[in-house]
C-alpha positions, 0 to 999 in steps of 0.5 A: 104640486100638492093637493092644496096647491092644485085646489088653490090654482083651480080657485085662482083660475075661477076667480080670474075667469069671473074677473075677465067676465066682469071686465067685459061687462064693465066695458060693454056697460060703459060703451052703452052709457056713452052711447046714451050720453053722446045722444044727450050731447047732440040733443044739448048742442041742437038746442043750445043747452050747456054741456054741463048740468052741475045739479044733475051731476051732484045728484048722480054723484050722491046717488052713486055714493048711496049705491056704493054703500049698499054694495059695500064698495068704497063710496070715495072710489065710486065718487072718483070713478063717476067724476071721471066719467062725468068729465069725459061726458062733458068733454064729449058734449063740448065737442058736439058744440064746436 
């Protein structure tokens, strides 16, 4: 292996280690977020509130799009990701109302 190839392999290993750490952060962050949304779902069910809050959801999507722009992340991707998360939260909230 050439010196350049060895350096590239070492850099690749560092990047992959960072990606692995970030994936773990994402998973644990999502788990914490869902723990809070589960509590919200139970609260809504206990007080006969609707599982969905379109005004709040629109506000959150706009907020995330702004954050994505600040972070130099594709806002369309951020919006699609949050929409997916919101739909999953609503699905969980509906389960609490059954």
